[in-house]
C-alpha positions as CSV (number, residue, x, y, z in Angstrom):
1,M,74.1,-82.4,160.4
2,K,74.8,-82.9,156.8
3,T,72.0,-84.6,154.8
4,T,72.2,-86.2,151.4
5,K,69.2,-86.7,149.2
6,I,68.7,-90.3,148.1
7,T,67.0,-90.6,144.7
8,P,66.5,-93.6,142.3
9,T,69.5,-92.4,140.3
10,T,71.8,-92.3,143.3
11,L,70.5,-95.2,145.4
12,L,73.2,-97.5,144.1
13,L,75.9,-94.9,145.0
14,V,74.9,-94.5,148.7
15,L,77.5,-96.9,150.1
16,L,80.2,-95.4,147.9
17,L,79.4,-91.8,149.0
18,L,79.9,-92.7,152.6
19,V,83.6,-92.8,152.0
20,P,84.9,-89.3,152.7
21,V,86.8,-87.4,150.1
22,A,88.6,-84.4,151.6
23,A,90.2,-81.7,149.6
24,E,93.5,-81.4,151.5
25,R,94.2,-78.1,149.8
26,W,92.7,-75.4,147.6
27,P,93.4,-76.1,143.9
28,M,95.5,-72.9,143.4
29,G,98.2,-71.0,145.1
30,D,99.9,-72.5,148.2
31,G,96.8,-74.6,149.0
32,A,96.4,-73.1,152.4
33,T,95.1,-69.7,151.3
34,P,91.3,-69.6,150.6
35,Y,90.5,-68.1,147.2
36,P,87.5,-65.9,146.2
37,L,84.5,-67.6,144.7
38,G,82.7,-66.3,141.6
39,N,79.8,-68.9,141.8
40,N,78.7,-71.2,144.6
41,Y,77.2,-74.7,144.8
42,G,73.5,-74.8,143.9
43,E,73.5,-71.2,142.7
44,Y,70.9,-70.0,140.1
45,Q,72.5,-69.6,136.7
46,N,71.0,-68.2,133.5
47,Y,73.2,-66.9,130.7
48,G,70.4,-66.6,128.1
49,G,69.1,-70.2,127.9
50,S,67.2,-72.2,130.5
51,P,68.0,-71.6,134.2
52,Y,69.9,-74.3,136.1
53,Y,71.9,-74.9,139.3
54,H,75.7,-74.4,139.4
55,D,77.1,-77.9,140.3
56,G,80.4,-76.8,141.8
57,I,82.3,-73.7,142.9
58,D,84.1,-71.3,140.7
59,V,87.5,-70.6,142.3
60,L,88.7,-67.3,140.9
61,G,92.3,-66.7,139.9
62,Y,94.1,-65.0,137.1
63,G,94.4,-66.1,133.5
64,G,97.3,-68.6,133.3
65,E,97.4,-69.3,137.0
66,P,98.7,-72.8,137.9
67,N,96.3,-75.4,139.2
68,Y,97.2,-78.3,141.5
69,S,95.6,-81.7,142.4
70,V,93.9,-81.9,145.7
71,I,94.0,-85.7,146.0
72,D,96.2,-88.7,145.3
73,G,94.4,-90.5,142.4
74,T,94.1,-91.3,138.7
75,L,93.3,-89.0,135.8
76,V,90.2,-90.6,134.2
77,L,89.1,-87.9,131.7
78,K,91.0,-85.3,129.8
79,Q,88.9,-83.2,127.3
80,S,89.9,-80.5,124.8
81,S,87.4,-77.8,124.0
82,E,89.6,-74.8,123.6
83,P,90.0,-72.0,124.3
84,Y,87.9,-72.0,127.5
85,Y,86.2,-75.3,128.1
86,S,88.9,-77.9,128.5
87,G,89.5,-79.8,131.7
88,I,90.2,-83.0,133.6
89,M,88.6,-85.4,136.1
90,I,90.6,-87.1,138.8
91,I,89.3,-89.9,141.0
92,D,90.9,-90.8,144.3
93,D,92.5,-94.1,145.3
94,S,89.5,-95.4,147.4
95,G,88.0,-97.4,144.6
96,T,84.7,-95.5,144.8
97,N,85.1,-93.4,141.6
98,N,84.7,-90.3,143.7
99,G,87.0,-87.4,142.9
100,W,87.2,-83.9,141.5
101,V,86.5,-82.0,138.3
102,H,88.9,-79.2,137.3
103,W,87.4,-77.3,134.3
104,H,88.4,-74.3,132.2
105,I,92.0,-75.5,132.2
106,T,94.1,-74.7,129.1
107,Y,94.5,-78.1,127.4
108,S,98.0,-77.6,126.2
109,T,99.3,-77.1,129.7
110,I,97.9,-80.3,131.2
111,P,100.9,-82.6,131.8
112,F,98.9,-85.9,132.4
113,N,97.0,-88.3,130.2
114,V,94.1,-90.6,131.0
115,G,95.3,-93.4,133.2
116,D,98.2,-91.5,134.7
117,P,98.6,-91.4,138.5
118,V,98.3,-88.0,140.0
119,A,99.5,-86.9,143.5
120,V,98.4,-84.2,145.9
121,D,100.1,-80.9,145.0
122,D,101.0,-82.1,141.4
123,Y,100.7,-79.3,138.9
124,I,97.7,-80.1,136.6
125,G,97.6,-77.1,134.2
126,D,96.8,-73.4,134.0
127,I,93.5,-71.6,134.3
128,A,92.2,-70.5,130.9
129,T,92.0,-66.8,130.3
130,W,88.2,-66.1,130.5
131,P,86.8,-63.6,127.9
132,V,84.2,-61.9,130.1
133,A,84.4,-59.9,133.3
134,D,87.9,-61.2,134.3
135,F,86.1,-64.3,135.4
136,H,89.2,-66.6,135.2
137,H,88.4,-69.6,137.3
138,D,88.6,-73.3,138.0
139,H,85.1,-74.8,137.9
140,F,85.8,-77.2,140.8
141,T,83.3,-79.9,141.5
142,R,83.2,-82.9,143.8
143,M,82.0,-85.7,141.6
144,Y,81.2,-89.4,141.0
145,F,82.8,-90.4,137.7
146,T,80.2,-92.3,135.7
147,G,82.6,-93.7,133.2
148,G,81.8,-91.2,130.5
149,W,81.0,-88.0,132.4
150,Y,80.4,-87.1,136.0
151,Q,77.6,-86.6,138.6
152,A,78.0,-83.8,141.1
153,I,77.5,-85.3,144.5
154,D,78.2,-82.7,147.1
155,N,79.0,-79.1,148.0
156,P,82.8,-78.6,147.6
157,M,82.9,-76.0,150.3
158,E,82.2,-78.8,152.9
159,F,85.5,-80.4,152.0
160,M,87.8,-77.4,151.5
161,V,90.8,-77.1,153.9
162,P,91.1,-74.5,155.2
163,D,87.6,-73.1,155.2
164,T,87.3,-69.4,156.2
165,D,84.7,-66.8,155.2
166,P,84.6,-63.4,157.0
167,D,81.5,-62.2,155.2
168,A,78.0,-62.9,156.5
169,P,75.0,-63.3,154.2
170,V,73.3,-60.1,153.1
171,F,69.5,-59.4,152.8
172,R,68.2,-56.7,150.5
173,N,64.7,-55.4,150.2
174,A,62.6,-57.8,148.2
175,R,59.9,-55.4,147.3
176,G,60.0,-51.6,147.6
177,T,61.1,-50.8,151.2
178,D,60.0,-54.2,152.5
179,I,62.6,-56.7,153.4
180,F,60.2,-59.5,152.3
181,A,57.5,-59.8,149.7
182,F,54.2,-61.7,150.2
183,R,52.1,-63.2,147.4
184,T,49.5,-65.8,146.8
185,N,50.6,-69.4,146.7
186,T,50.7,-70.1,142.9
187,Q,53.5,-70.6,140.4
188,T,51.7,-68.7,137.6
189,S,50.7,-65.0,137.9
190,P,50.9,-64.7,141.7
191,T,49.1,-61.7,143.3
192,Y,51.3,-59.7,145.7
193,L,49.7,-59.0,149.0
194,D,49.6,-56.2,151.5
195,P,51.7,-57.3,154.5
196,T,49.2,-55.6,156.8
197,A,46.3,-57.8,155.5
198,L,47.7,-61.3,154.8
199,Y,45.2,-64.1,154.2
200,G,45.1,-67.7,153.0
201,E,48.1,-69.6,151.9
202,V,51.0,-67.1,151.4
203,D,54.3,-67.5,149.6
204,V,57.1,-65.3,151.2
205,V,60.0,-64.1,149.1
206,A,63.4,-63.0,150.4
207,L,66.3,-61.5,148.4
208,I,69.5,-62.9,149.9
209,G,73.1,-63.1,148.7
210,D,76.5,-64.1,150.1
211,L,80.1,-63.1,149.5
212,I,83.1,-65.5,149.8
213,Q,86.4,-63.7,149.7
214,H,85.2,-61.4,147.0
215,P,83.7,-57.8,147.3
216,T,81.1,-58.0,144.6
217,W,80.1,-61.4,143.3
218,E,76.9,-62.4,145.3
219,L,76.5,-66.1,145.7
220,A,73.9,-68.7,146.7
221,L,73.5,-69.4,150.4
222,Y,74.1,-72.7,152.2
223,T,71.0,-72.9,154.5
224,I,67.8,-70.9,154.7
225,S,64.9,-71.3,157.2
226,W,61.8,-69.3,158.3
227,W,59.4,-69.0,161.3
228,V,56.6,-66.9,162.7
229,D,55.9,-65.5,166.1
230,G,53.2,-63.4,167.7
231,A,50.7,-63.0,170.5
232,G,48.2,-65.3,168.7
233,G,50.6,-68.2,168.2
234,S,53.6,-69.2,166.2
235,V,55.0,-71.4,163.4
236,P,58.2,-73.2,164.4
237,E,61.5,-72.7,162.6
238,T,61.1,-74.6,159.2
239,L,64.1,-75.5,157.0
240,F,63.7,-74.2,153.5
241,V,66.7,-75.6,151.7
242,T,70.3,-76.7,152.3
243,F,72.6,-76.8,149.3
244,T,74.4,-80.0,150.1
245,G,74.3,-83.6,148.7
246,D,73.0,-84.1,145.2
247,I,72.4,-81.1,143.0
248,P,68.6,-80.6,142.9
249,P,66.7,-81.4,139.6
250,D,66.2,-78.5,137.2
251,N,62.4,-78.6,137.6
252,T,62.9,-77.2,141.1
253,V,64.5,-74.0,140.0
254,P,61.1,-72.1,139.8
255,V,60.2,-73.7,143.1
256,I,63.2,-72.3,145.0
257,H,63.5,-69.0,143.0
258,S,60.8,-66.4,142.2
259,T,61.0,-65.4,138.5
260,D,57.8,-63.3,138.1
261,G,57.9,-59.7,137.0
262,T,58.0,-58.3,140.6
263,C,60.6,-60.6,142.2
264,Y,62.8,-61.7,139.3
265,T,65.8,-63.9,140.0
266,R,68.8,-63.3,137.8
267,G,72.2,-64.9,137.9
268,D,74.8,-64.0,135.2
269,Y,77.8,-61.7,134.7
270,D,75.8,-58.6,135.2
271,F,73.2,-59.4,137.8
272,R,73.0,-61.5,141.0
273,D,69.5,-61.2,142.4
274,F,68.5,-64.4,144.2
275,Y,64.8,-64.2,145.2
276,Y,64.1,-67.3,147.4
277,I,60.5,-68.4,147.9
278,V,61.3,-69.5,151.4
279,T,57.9,-71.0,152.3
280,N,58.1,-73.5,149.3
281,T,59.2,-76.4,151.5
282,D,58.0,-79.4,153.3
283,G,60.7,-78.8,155.9
284,D,63.3,-81.4,155.0
285,G,65.7,-79.0,153.4
286,V,65.8,-81.0,150.1
287,A,64.4,-79.2,147.0
288,E,61.7,-81.2,145.3
289,Y,59.1,-80.2,142.7
290,S,56.2,-81.0,145.1
291,D,57.5,-78.3,147.5
292,H,55.7,-75.7,145.4
293,T,52.4,-76.7,147.0
294,F,53.6,-75.7,150.4
295,A,53.2,-72.2,151.9
296,W,52.6,-70.3,155.1
297,D,49.0,-71.1,155.9
298,T,47.8,-68.0,157.7
299,T,44.4,-69.6,158.4
300,L,46.1,-71.7,161.1
301,L,46.7,-68.6,163.2
302,P,44.2,-66.1,164.7
303,D,43.9,-62.8,163.0
304,G,46.3,-60.3,164.5
305,D,49.9,-59.0,164.4
306,Y,52.9,-61.3,163.9
307,T,56.6,-61.1,163.1
308,F,57.9,-63.2,160.1
309,Y,61.6,-64.3,160.4
310,V,64.1,-65.6,157.8
311,K,67.5,-66.9,158.8
312,A,70.3,-67.3,156.2
313,V,73.5,-69.2,157.0
314,D,76.6,-69.6,154.9
315,E,78.7,-72.8,154.8
316,F,81.3,-71.3,157.2
317,G,78.5,-70.7,159.8
318,N,78.0,-66.9,159.5
319,E,74.4,-66.3,160.3
320,V,72.0,-63.4,159.7
321,T,68.3,-63.2,160.6
322,E,65.9,-60.6,159.3
323,S,62.3,-60.0,160.3
324,M,59.2,-58.0,159.3
325,A,56.0,-57.1,161.1
326,V,52.9,-58.4,159.4
327,T,49.2,-58.7,160.1
328,V,47.0,-61.7,159.4
329,D,43.4,-61.0,158.4
330,N,41.3,-63.9,157.2
331,S,37.9,-62.3,158.0
332,G,36.6,-63.2,154.6
333,S,34.7,-61.4,151.8
334,G,31.2,-62.2,152.8
335,V,30.5,-63.3,149.2
336,E,28.7,-66.7,148.6
337,L,28.7,-68.7,145.4
338,L,25.2,-69.6,144.3
339,G,26.0,-71.3,140.9
340,F,29.0,-72.1,138.7
341,S,28.5,-73.8,135.4
342,A,30.2,-74.5,132.0
343,A,28.7,-75.0,128.6
344,G,30.3,-75.8,125.3
345,R,30.3,-73.3,122.5
346,E,31.7,-73.2,119.0
347,E,34.5,-70.9,120.2
348,G,35.2,-72.7,123.5
349,L,33.8,-73.3,127.0
350,L,31.5,-70.7,128.4
351,L,31.9,-70.3,132.2
352,E,29.1,-68.6,134.1
353,W,28.5,-68.0,137.8
354,S,26.2,-66.1,140.3
355,T,26.9,-64.8,143.8
356,V,25.3,-63.0,146.7
357,G,27.2,-60.4,148.7
358,E,29.3,-57.4,147.5
359,A,31.9,-58.7,145.0
360,S,34.4,-56.3,143.6
361,A,35.9,-58.6,141.0
362,F,36.7,-62.2,140.2
363,V,39.7,-64.4,139.2
364,L,39.2,-67.5,137.1
365,Q,41.9,-70.2,136.9
366,R,42.2,-73.4,135.0
367,R,44.2,-76.6,135.0
368,E,44.0,-80.0,133.3
369,S,42.4,-82.5,135.7
370,G,45.1,-84.0,137.9
371,A,47.7,-81.3,137.2
372,D,49.4,-79.3,140.0
373,A,49.6,-75.7,138.7
374,W,46.7,-73.4,138.0
375,L,46.7,-71.0,135.0
376,E,45.0,-67.7,135.4
377,L,42.8,-67.0,132.4
378,H,43.0,-63.2,132.4
379,D,45.6,-60.5,133.0
380,S,43.7,-58.8,135.9
381,P,40.5,-59.5,137.9
382,I,37.3,-59.2,135.9
383,T,34.0,-57.7,137.0
384,E,31.8,-59.8,134.7
385,R,30.1,-63.1,135.8
386,S,31.0,-65.0,132.7
387,W,34.1,-66.0,130.7
388,L,34.6,-67.7,127.4
389,D,37.6,-70.0,127.6
390,T,38.6,-70.1,123.9
391,A,41.8,-71.9,124.7
392,A,40.1,-75.0,126.1
393,V,41.1,-78.0,123.9
394,A,38.3,-80.2,122.7
395,G,38.1,-83.5,124.5
396,V,40.4,-82.4,127.5
397,E,38.9,-82.4,131.0
398,Y,39.6,-79.3,132.9
399,E,39.2,-78.0,136.5
400,Y,38.2,-74.4,136.9
401,R,38.6,-72.4,140.2
402,L,36.7,-69.2,140.8
403,S,37.9,-66.7,143.4
404,V,36.5,-63.3,144.5
405,V,38.9,-60.3,145.0
406,D,37.9,-57.5,147.3
407,A,38.8,-53.8,147.0
408,A,42.0,-54.3,149.0
409,G,43.2,-57.0,146.5
410,R,42.6,-59.9,148.8
411,R,41.5,-63.2,147.1
412,E,39.1,-65.8,148.5
413,E,38.3,-69.0,146.7
414,L,34.5,-69.5,146.0
415,G,34.3,-72.8,144.3
416,T,35.5,-75.2,141.6
417,L,34.0,-77.3,138.8
418,T,35.1,-79.8,136.2
419,A,34.2,-79.4,132.6
420,R,35.1,-80.9,129.1
421,R,34.6,-79.2,125.8
422,D,32.9,-81.4,123.1
423,P,35.5,-82.7,120.6
424,E,33.6,-81.8,117.4
425,L,35.4,-79.7,114.9
426,P,34.9,-75.9,115.2
427,G,32.6,-74.2,112.7
428,R,35.0,-71.3,112.0
429,F,38.5,-70.0,112.7
430,A,39.2,-68.9,116.3
431,L,42.3,-67.7,118.2
432,G,42.5,-68.5,122.0
433,E,44.1,-66.4,124.7
434,P,48.0,-66.7,124.7
435,W,49.9,-68.0,127.6
436,P,51.9,-67.3,129.7
437,N,50.7,-63.7,129.7
438,P,52.7,-61.8,130.8
439,A,55.5,-63.7,129.0
440,R,59.3,-63.5,128.9
441,G,60.1,-65.8,126.0
442,S,58.0,-68.2,123.9
443,L,54.2,-67.5,123.6
444,S,51.7,-70.4,123.3
445,F,48.2,-70.2,122.1
446,N,45.4,-72.4,120.6
447,V,44.0,-71.9,117.1
448,E,40.8,-73.6,116.1
449,L,40.5,-74.5,112.4
450,P,37.4,-75.9,110.7
451,A,39.8,-77.5,108.1
452,A,43.5,-77.9,107.6
453,A,45.1,-74.6,106.6
454,I,48.2,-72.5,106.6
455,V,48.2,-70.2,109.7
456,E,50.1,-66.9,109.6
457,I,51.2,-65.7,113.0
458,E,52.5,-62.1,113.6
459,L,53.4,-60.0,116.6
460,Y,53.2,-56.2,116.4
461,D,54.2,-53.5,118.8
462,L,51.7,-50.7,119.6
463,G,53.4,-48.5,116.9
464,G,52.3,-51.0,114.3
465,R,55.7,-52.5,113.6
466,R,55.9,-56.2,113.0
467,V,58.5,-57.6,115.5
468,A,58.0,-61.4,115.0
469,A,56.3,-63.7,112.5
470,R,56.1,-67.4,111.4
471,T,53.9,-69.6,109.2
472,I,52.6,-73.0,110.4
473,S,50.6,-75.7,108.8
474,G,47.6,-76.3,111.0
475,A,45.4,-79.4,111.2
476,A,41.6,-79.4,111.4
477,G,40.4,-78.9,115.0
478,S,42.4,-77.5,117.8
479,N,46.1,-76.6,117.3
480,T,48.5,-75.5,120.1
481,L,51.0,-73.1,118.4
482,S,53.9,-71.0,119.6
483,L,55.9,-67.9,118.7
484,D,59.3,-66.9,119.9
485,A,59.2,-63.5,121.6
486,D,62.6,-63.8,123.3
487,G,64.7,-60.6,123.1
488,L,61.8,-58.3,122.9
489,A,61.6,-55.3,125.2
490,S,59.0,-55.2,128.0
491,G,55.6,-53.8,126.8
492,V,52.3,-54.4,125.3
493,Y,52.1,-56.2,121.9
494,L,49.4,-57.5,119.6
495,L,49.4,-61.1,118.5
496,R,47.6,-61.7,115.2
497,A,46.8,-65.1,113.7
498,G,45.0,-65.7,110.5
499,V,44.1,-68.0,107.7
500,E,42.8,-67.1,104.3
501,G,39.7,-65.0,104.8
502,S,39.8,-64.9,108.7
503,S,42.0,-63.5,111.4
504,A,42.0,-62.6,115.0
505,T,44.1,-60.5,117.4
506,R,45.0,-60.9,121.1
507,R,46.8,-58.6,123.5
508,V,50.1,-59.8,124.9
509,V,52.3,-58.3,127.6
510,I,56.1,-59.0,127.5
511,S,57.7,-58.7,131.0
512,R,61.5,-58.9,131.5
C-alpha cells in the first residue's frame, strides 16, 4: 500500500494530492517502450557539494532525442539556462497544479510558451547533449507547481505506463567478505563490530543497488526491510524506508546512508555505492531525522546464534533477500564505575574516573545538553583514566558519556555526568582538539585567547609541506574556527594555530 508522508509544508496539499496523475506514456520514443534510468527517485547524489536526494527519475536517451508530453495540460514555466539546464513544467487539467517537470531540454527546440495548452503526445523539445558520460536525459519529476517553482510529490515510477523492469536488486559485500556490516549505534565515529560477538544497540549496514533497463548505472531501491530469527527469539520484519510520497528532508541523508570511512556512500558519474543503515528506522517507512536513534537492540534477545535478514524490493516488485549468521553476546565486561567527575581548568574541563575490574581501554563522548548526537573526544580508545577536554566552550553545559572497551573491541557504557566550564577568560592561548576527526572536508576547532588577536591557522602534511592556511581575527575568550581541507588526500596532517608568541599543534586525519 502506497504511503505519503504528511508534513506541515504539505498539509494543505493533501486533498489535492489525492487526485491521481497518471503518465499515460514515457516521455520519449513511442511512449510504450520503457527507457533506461540513470538516476532514480530518492537516490543519494553528491557531485562535489552537499549530498541530497534525487527528486525525479533521469530517463536516458541520446543527445537531441525528441521529448513528448505525458498529459493534457498547460505549460506553466519555461526556463532558459543553456546549454544543459533548460526545461519546462506542465500541469494537468484537474485544477490541482499537479503535473510534470521535463528538464535538460534544449530551450530553442521548445515549441510552447507559458500559458499554452499542451496535449498528450505533443512534441515538447529535444534532450540536451550532456557533457559527461553520455548522460543525455530528461530529468522527469512528478510535481506540485508552487507558482514560482515546483515541489516533488511522488516517485514517477509509480505512474509510468508501461512499467517493466527485468532486473532484481543486487546486494554487494558491505565489509570485506561479509554481506552486512555491524557497528555501534552512533552517527559520529562508529565502532565496527565483530558479527560473532554483537552487543548493545547495533546499526546494520547493507550495500544495495538496482538496475532499470541499463547494464551499469546502479540506482536507489524502492523498499527495504529487515528482521532477525534464531533459536532464542526473533525480531519481526521492520520496514526501513520506502521511496514514495514527498522527497525526504536533506537532514535525513546521513540517517539513511552510511558515510564513514568504512562504509562510504557515493553517488556520482564514477561511483554508485549505496550503503543503507537499514536499522535506522521506527518502522513506518518514512525517513525522519529522529530515526537515527533507532537500532537493533541485541539486549532484547538471549545471547546466542541468529540470522539477520535484509529484503530489497524495486518498484516493479522484483525482490531479493540476503542473510548473514551472527552471534549475540551481551555478557558484559565486569567493569564497574566507582567515580566520574569534571573540574574546570584554565585549558578546559578535566574529566577523571575510577573503576574496578579489568578494563582494557575507555571511550569518552560529549554532547551539548539536550542534543541528540554524541561526539567522540579521541581517535581511538584510551588507557588513561583522565581526559582534558580543551574544546569545551566556557559557559556551555555538556553531557559526558564514559564507556569501557574490552580486548575484543566490545563497548559497554559505564556512566554519564553533566558539567559546565566556568566562563572566565583563559589565562593563555590554547588550541582544542579538531572535529570531526577523521574529517572529509571542513575542520572545526576551538581556540582560547586571553585577549583579541590575529590567529594564524595552517595545515601541514607529514612531509612538512603547508597544504592549507588562513588568518582569522579572534575575540577574547573561546573562538570556534574552521579550515577548509576539502580536496586533500587521505592521510595524517598537523593542524597548527598560533598568535604572536604562542602556538599549538594538533593531529588530524583526513579520510576520503
